[in-house]
C-alpha positions as CSV (number, residue, x, y, z in Angstrom):
1,M,9.8,27.7,4.0
2,N,11.8,28.6,7.1
3,C,15.5,27.9,7.2
4,P,16.2,24.9,9.5
5,F,19.5,26.5,10.5
6,C,18.8,30.2,11.3
7,H,15.0,30.0,11.1
8,H,14.9,32.9,8.6
9,K,11.6,33.0,6.6
10,N,13.1,33.8,3.2
11,T,14.5,30.9,1.2
12,K,14.7,30.4,-2.5
13,V,14.4,27.3,-4.6
14,L,17.5,26.4,-6.5
15,D,16.4,23.2,-8.1
16,S,13.2,21.1,-8.3
17,R,13.0,17.4,-9.4
18,L,10.1,15.1,-9.7
19,L,10.3,11.8,-7.8
20,K,8.3,8.6,-7.6
21,K,6.6,8.9,-11.0
22,G,5.6,12.5,-10.4
23,T,3.9,12.0,-7.0
24,S,6.6,13.9,-5.0
25,I,9.0,16.7,-5.6
26,R,12.6,17.2,-4.3
27,R,13.6,20.9,-3.9
28,R,17.0,22.2,-3.2
29,R,16.8,25.5,-1.3
30,E,19.1,28.2,-0.1
31,C,18.5,30.6,2.8
32,S,18.8,34.3,1.8
33,S,20.1,35.1,5.3
34,C,22.7,32.5,6.3
35,E,23.2,31.2,2.7
36,R,23.1,27.6,3.8
37,R,21.5,25.0,1.6
38,F,19.0,22.3,2.4
39,T,16.7,19.9,0.7
40,T,12.9,19.6,1.1
41,Y,10.5,17.0,-0.2
42,E,6.8,17.6,-1.1
43,S,4.4,14.7,-1.5
44,I,0.7,14.4,-1.9
45,E,-1.1,13.7,1.4
46,I,-3.3,10.8,0.8
47,S,-6.5,10.4,2.8
48,L,-7.3,6.7,2.9
49,P,-10.5,5.3,4.3
50,R,-10.7,3.8,7.8
51,I,-10.8,0.1,7.9
52,C,-13.8,-1.8,9.3
53,K,-12.6,-5.1,10.8
54,N,-14.6,-8.3,10.8
55,D,-15.3,-7.9,14.5
56,G,-16.7,-4.4,14.1
57,R,-13.6,-2.5,15.2
58,R,-12.4,0.4,13.1
59,E,-8.8,1.5,12.6
60,D,-6.7,3.7,10.4
61,F,-5.2,2.2,7.2
62,N,-1.8,0.9,8.1
63,R,0.6,0.3,5.2
64,E,3.2,-1.3,7.5
65,K,0.7,-3.9,8.7
66,I,-0.1,-4.9,5.1
67,Y,3.6,-4.9,4.2
68,S,4.3,-7.3,7.1
69,G,1.5,-9.7,6.0
70,I,2.7,-9.8,2.4
71,E,6.3,-10.1,3.5
72,K,5.5,-13.2,5.6
73,A,3.6,-14.7,2.7
74,C,6.6,-14.1,0.4
75,Q,9.2,-15.4,2.9
76,K,12.0,-17.3,1.1
77,L,10.4,-16.6,-2.3
78,P,11.9,-14.5,-5.1
79,V,9.8,-11.4,-4.3
80,S,11.6,-8.1,-3.7
81,P,10.6,-5.4,-1.3
82,E,9.9,-3.2,-4.3
83,Q,7.4,-5.7,-5.6
84,I,5.6,-5.7,-2.2
85,N,5.6,-1.9,-2.2
86,Q,4.1,-1.9,-5.7
87,I,1.3,-4.2,-4.5
88,I,0.6,-1.8,-1.6
89,D,0.7,1.2,-3.8
90,S,-1.8,-0.4,-6.1
91,V,-4.1,-1.3,-3.2
92,E,-3.9,2.3,-1.9
93,K,-4.7,3.7,-5.3
94,R,-7.7,1.4,-5.6
95,L,-8.9,2.4,-2.1
96,M,-8.8,6.0,-3.1
97,E,-10.8,5.2,-6.3
98,F,-13.6,3.8,-4.1
99,N,-14.0,7.3,-2.6
100,Q,-15.4,6.0,0.7
101,S,-14.7,7.0,4.3
102,E,-14.7,3.4,5.5
103,I,-14.0,0.1,3.8
104,K,-14.2,-3.5,4.9
105,S,-10.9,-5.2,5.7
106,R,-11.9,-8.1,3.4
107,V,-11.8,-5.8,0.4
108,I,-8.1,-5.0,1.2
109,G,-7.5,-8.7,1.7
110,N,-9.1,-9.6,-1.7
111,L,-7.0,-6.9,-3.4
112,V,-3.8,-8.3,-1.9
113,I,-4.8,-11.8,-2.8
114,M,-5.5,-10.7,-6.4
115,H,-2.0,-9.2,-6.8
116,L,-0.3,-12.1,-5.1
117,R,-2.1,-14.5,-7.3
118,H,-0.4,-12.9,-10.3
119,L,2.9,-12.4,-8.6
120,N,3.7,-15.7,-7.0
121,P,1.3,-18.7,-6.6
122,V,3.0,-19.9,-3.4
123,A,2.7,-16.4,-1.8
124,F,-0.9,-16.3,-2.9
125,V,-1.7,-19.7,-1.1
126,R,0.2,-18.6,2.0
127,F,-1.5,-15.3,2.3
128,A,-4.9,-16.8,1.5
129,S,-4.5,-19.5,4.1
130,V,-3.8,-17.0,6.9
131,Y,-6.2,-14.3,5.7
132,K,-9.2,-16.5,5.2
133,S,-8.6,-18.5,8.5
134,F,-10.0,-21.8,7.4
135,E,-11.5,-24.3,9.8
136,N,-10.0,-27.4,8.1
137,I,-8.1,-28.6,5.1
138,D,-11.2,-29.3,3.1
139,D,-12.4,-25.7,3.5
140,F,-8.9,-24.5,2.4
141,F,-9.0,-26.5,-0.8
142,Q,-12.6,-25.7,-1.6
143,N,-11.9,-22.0,-1.2
144,L,-8.8,-22.2,-3.4
145,K,-10.9,-23.8,-6.0
146,L,-13.4,-21.0,-5.8
147,E,-10.7,-18.4,-5.9
148,E,-9.3,-20.1,-9.1
149,E,-12.8,-19.9,-10.6
150,K,-13.1,-16.2,-9.7
151,F,-9.8,-15.4,-11.3
152,S,-10.6,-17.3,-14.5
153,L,-13.9,-15.4,-14.7
154,N,-12.1,-12.1,-14.6
155,F,-12.1,-11.2,-10.9
156,T,-14.2,-8.0,-10.8
157,D,-16.3,-7.9,-7.6
158,L,-13.9,-7.5,-4.7
159,N,-16.7,-7.4,-2.1
160,Q,-17.7,-11.0,-2.3
């Protein structure tokens, strides 16, 4: 690791600590040339699949986009940013488990809906109403009824 101050190539690690449940490491370092100290962070580089949109477009996974959608659904509800990040972490973990280079956007939507269903029923309804883009109120209620049945039958197939 090069020193950020004098750019010398020799630095030594003084202290290492695990962060985020062991998924990243904080290292305190010292330059052997100028003796200044600095901190570095190491984390796993996650390769998430590309997202295949309903209209056929493909785009990179965007954590901020999902965060924004969930945040809107949780507006004025007792849901913390940490809870939203936990949902997204869980979605990312599940996407990695699929081990595919591309994944349909509806799979991500269904994963988010599943988590919001358990977190807050109002956020669940808000997110579902926007995500599913219903034609009319009858479609909305019919779909909510179907979602309720899926969850009561142990929601396992996310590709439906």
